[in-house]
N, C-alpha and C positions, 0 to 999 in steps of 0.2 A: 183808297180805300172798298177791298169787295161787299158783293153784295153781300155778303156771308157772313165776313169781320161784320156789317155793320147789324145784320140780320139778331147773331150772336151775341152785340152788347147790345142792343137791342130789350132782349130777354133775359138778363145778368141784371141789367138795373128794374127791370124788369120787376124780375127777381125781389133785387135786394130791394125796391123803393115798398115793395106788398109786405114784403119781409118783416120793415121799419112800421109801417104803420099798424100790422100783426101786435108788433111788438109794447107801442107806445099808445096806439086805437083803443087799445083790449087784453091787459092785465090783468093773466090768471093769479089766480091762489097759488104757493104754492106747497098752505096744507087746506083743507077743507076739514072744515070741522061742525057736525048738524049744530042750525040751532043760530048761527054767528052768520054774520056778513060782511067780504069782504072788500076791501077798496084800498090801495098804492096813493099812497099820500110819501107827498112830492118823487119821486125818482126813486128814493129809494127804502122808505117805510109803508111796509107792511100793515096795514088794521084789519079790526078785526070787529065790529057791532055785533052785539045778543039781540038776537028779532025776538024767538023761539025757546025751549028747552034750558035758562037760561036766565038773569037776574038783570030782570029792564034799567040802563042806565051804565051796564057792564063792557068797558073797551080791555084792549088787550091787543098790542103792535107789535113788530122787533123790528131789528135791523142788523144787515150786513155788517161789518166794517172789513176792509183791507189787509194787506199783507204789514203794513206800516200802524196795523193800531196797537197800541202798547197795551198787551198781558200780563204783564211786565208788574201791572198795578198792584199798590198795599194796598190792605188795609184800612192802613192809614190816608191814605194820598186818596184813594172813593169815598174813606168818610168828609176827608176838605170837601170833592167834590158834591157832593148833596151838600153838601152847607151851604153849597156857592148856590148849588140852582135854589134850593128853598127861599138865598136872600134874592137871584133872581126873578123869580118864578113870582115878590110879594107888591118889587121895584120894579116893575114892567105890569102892572097890576095884570100880572094870566090869570089872576083870582078873585072872587068880587071885593070888592070894599066890606072892609072890618075883617073877614075869615083869615082866620088864625093855621100856618103849617107847624107841624110839629114833627120832628122824625120821630118817629116809634124806636126802630128799630134799625142797624146796619153790622149785618157780619157775612163774614166767608165761611163757603160749603163745599164742603168734596162732592163735585158731583161723578160719578164712574173715574173716567182716566182726565178729569176735567176740575176746572171751578169754578166756584160763580161769586160773584160782593154783591150782595144783596140790600136796601134798604128798602122800612117800607113808613112809609107817611100816612097822616094823620090832619087830610082838613075841616076845620070846625067853624060854618060858618055862621052868621050875627044870631040868627032864627034857631042854630042852634044844631045844623043838617049838617051829617057828618059826611065823608068821601076818603076812602081810601085808594095806597096808589102801593103797589112795590113797582120797585127795579134795579133790576136789576142787568149787566154782563156780566159773561156765561162765556170762557177762556175753556180749551185742551188742545187739541189731536184733530186740530177744523178749524172750519173759522166762525174768529169773535164775532159775538155780535150780543144786540140789546133786548132785553121782554122787557113792556113794563102792562099790566094791569089794573084795572083799575072800578073801583066798583061803589052799590051806596054802604054796603057794609063788610068791614078786614073777612069772616070768613065764606063770601064767594070770592073777592077778590085772590084771596089765597089759591079758594076750589079754580078760578079763572086759570089763573099761574098756572097750576102742575097741570092742570088739561092740555094748555099747550106750549108747557116746556119739555118735554119728552118728545113730538113733533117736529120744533122749530131744532132742537139738537141733530136728528135725524139726516133731518135736510141740510143742515150746513158741514154733516157727517159727507153728505154725498158732493159736496164739492158747493154750492151753493156761496155768488158769490152777494147776489142785492135777492 
């Protein structure tokens, strides 16, 4: 092999390595919202934690799904999936002992030219403290995604969910896949 070909290969490998390092070593948020810190959770879940200008203990996360995701999921299928999720959380002890998780509502809503399946849950701890969560799947002419908001009270959880929904739809419309 000529020195020129070797130099080009070395340059290309160096660029590929540097690009891979930048992607893996320093993940950048797809959206930025004032008062929230970003952290990539695993390989494809984008997580945000309240820092300032929001209620402490609040968090929001989203994940984009591929073309093979079931975008035809019905409200009944989603309802059953949410029941199973609550059962799994309690069986695998992902909530403190004695905590009770209650599904407050499960709805299907139209959002623009898409739809959203949304579940609201209330977790009550033994000492009567509560936590609220909203889990959703959002489908439309964009990459399907899930959006989850949790916080210490219902109003905060709903406000945080609403604050993130529109920007995540914009990212999905731009063709996000992760």
